[in-house]
N, C-alpha and C positions, 0 to 999 in steps of 0.2 A: 322421554325420547330414547329410542334404542341406540346403542353404540354401534358404530361401524368401523371399518378400516379403510385405509387409503387404497385405491386401485393401482397406485404407482408402485411398481416393484422396487425401483431405485430412485433416490432423490435426484433432482436435476443438477447438472454441473454448475459451477459458480460463474458469475458474470464478472466483467472487468471492474476492478475497484471495490468489489464486495467486501473484502477484508477492511479496507479503509473506511467504507461506509459503516461497518460495525463499530470501528473505533470512534467514528464521528458520533454515532448514536450514543455510545457509552460516555463520551465526553460531555454531551449535552444532557442526557437523561440521568446518568449516575453521578457525574461530577459537578456539573454547573448548576443543576436544579436545586440542590440543597442550599447553595449560596443565594440563589434567587429567593428562596423561601425565607432565608435569614434577612435579606434586604426588605422584605415585606413585613416580617414579624417584628423586627427590632424597633422600627418607628412606632408601630401599634402598641407594643409593650411599653415603650418609653412614655408615650402619651398617657397610657393607662396608669402607669405608676405616678406620673406627675399629677394626674387628676386625684389619685388616692392621697398623694402627699398634701395637696391643698385641702383635703378633707380630713381624714384620720391618718395621722402619721404612723407608718408601719416600717417599711424598709428605707434605709438611708437613701434618699433620692439621688444624691450625688454619686453614690456607688452604682446605682442603676444606670445613671447617665453614662458613667465611664464604661461600664460593661457594654452598653448599647453602642457607644461610639466605636469601641475597639472591634466588636463583631461586625459592625457596619463597614469599617475600613477594610477588615480582612476580606469581607465578601466582595467589596468593590475590586480589590486587588486580584482575587482569585478569578473573578468573572473576566477581567482583562486577560489573565493568563489563558483561560480556557477559550476565550474568544480568539486569541492568536492561534491556539492549537486547532480549533475548529476550522479556522480560515485555511491553515496549511493543509489539513486533511481534505477539505473540500477541493482545494487546488489539485491535490494528488489524485483524487477521485476523477476529476475532469480529465487529467492527463492520461490516466490508465484507460478510461473509456475511449478517449480519442485514439490512442495507440491500438486498443482492442478492435475498434471499428476499422482501422486501417488494415489490421492483420486479416480481416475476414476475406480480403481479396485472394489470399493464398489458398483458400479452399478449392477454388476451381482448378488450381494447379496440382491438386492431389494431396494437400496438406491438411492435417487435423490440428485444430486450434484449441488450446486450453487456457483458461484464465484463472487467476487468483488461487493458485495451488497451495494448500496448507502444508507447512513443514514444521518439524519439531526435532530439534537437536538435543533434547533432554533438558537443558536449562533455559531454553528460550524458544518461543514459537515465532514463526515468520511466514511470509507468503512469497511465492514466486509469482510475479505479476502475470507473466504469459509464458507459454511454451508452444512451439509449433513443431510438428513431426511430419516429415514428408520425404520425397525422393532424394533430396540433397542433404538430408541429415536432420538432427534434432537441435533446436535452438532454445535456450532459455533467455527471457527478456526481462531486464530490470528497467522500469520506467523511472526517470528522474526529472521531476519538475523543478525548474529554476526560473524565478521571476526575472524578467528583463528590465534593465534600467529604462527610464522614461526616454532617454536619448543617449547617443554615443555608441561606442563599440559594443557589439553583442556577438561574441565568438567563444567557442569552447576549443581548447587545445588538448590533444591527447598524445602523450609521448610513449605509450605502450605500457606504462606503469601507473600513471596518475593523470587526472584531468585537472585543468585549471579553467575557471569560468571568469572571463574578463580579467585574467591575471590573478585571481584568488583561488586557492585550493580549498575544496570543501572539507568540513570537519571529519566526515566519514568518507573513506575511500570506496567509491562504488565499484571499483575494479575488484577489490577483495571480496565484496559482497556478491558480485556476479559470479566469481569463480566458486565461491562456497555453495551458491544455489545450484550451479551446474553439477558440482560434485554430489550434492544431495540427491538430485534427480537421477544421476547416473547410478548411484548406489541403490536407489529405490527400484529402478528398472532391473538392475542386476539381480536383486533379491527376488523379484516377482517373476522374471522371465528366464533367469539362468544365463542370459547373454549380456555382454558388456557393450554398451553403445557409446560412441563418441558424441559429446554434447558441446556445442559452441556457446559459451556465455556471451551475452550481448547486453550493452547498456544503451538505451535509447533516450535521448534528450529532445523531446518534441518541440518543434518550432525554432530550434537553434541551428546556427551554422557550426558544424563540427569539423575542425581541421585535424586530420590524422597524420601524424608525422611518421608512424610506423605501420605500414600496411599489413605486415605479417604478424601482428600482435596476437596473443592468445585470445584476448577479449576484444570484441568489436565495440566501438563507441561511435554511434551514428545518430542522425535524426531519422525520423520514421520513414521519410521518403527515399532514403538511401538504402534501406534494408533489402528491397527487391533486387537491386543491382548487385549487392554483395552476395546474396544467395544465388543469383543466376551464374556467378563466376565460379561456383563450387561444382565439383563432380558429383554425380549421383552415387550415393553410398548405401541407400536403403532399398531393399526389395519391397514389393507390395506386401509380402507376408510379414516382413519385419515392421513395416509401418503399422499394419493391423495389430501385431503383437504388442508393440510398445504403446499404441494408442489405447488398446483394450485394457492393458495393465494399469496405465495411468488413470483411465476413467474409473476403474474399479477402486483404485486407491482413493481418489477424490470422493467417490460416493461413500466409501467406508468411513471417512472422516466426518460425514454429514449426518450419519445415522444416530 
């Protein structure tokens, strides 16, 4: 068979949740599968050695049994760990897809939508879940999925510095994360375009009621349905040429990371 080459000049841009999907695949295929193999292999090996023990004595059967039991227990424990990781990743994927689909409505208003933008700060790789570029500015969006309790209060409070979810503060502050992502995108666009764009970091908690105690906070914390109203209240800051310039530069950057 003769070798060919792809007719596509540039790889397609990324979809919502694609980075989390890659992590999920890695969790299942690279991390969980070896323990599944151990769970299958250990009982077979143990039975085989017991059969040999009942015939011709070779390896101390109790040592074999101990090794098999230890590896079996480790495999069970690790599978429960990766099951929890996979469940959380799957929930995150659904949340990012839900928010990504909601953002598509902004295209008719002249906005360009980008999903799952790869980032690299040297010692750690990360992803910006979404970015939208349009007449009223550039917005980075960090999607945060939080499981709701079966019943009772379901409210997120935001004081301008930190969020609390039903009275509990998350281990990692999403406000700090959102600010860092906006700064990364700003620096990236400055390097590629020579212009400095103002970028609004945003945290979206899909499906939650979010009470904002500080309206003028640097970071927006919203549910997805409130985003349109917040953007509508902004002044137009980007010309059509700036929208095209920033969108083109970001597209080229994303495509360069996929080659």
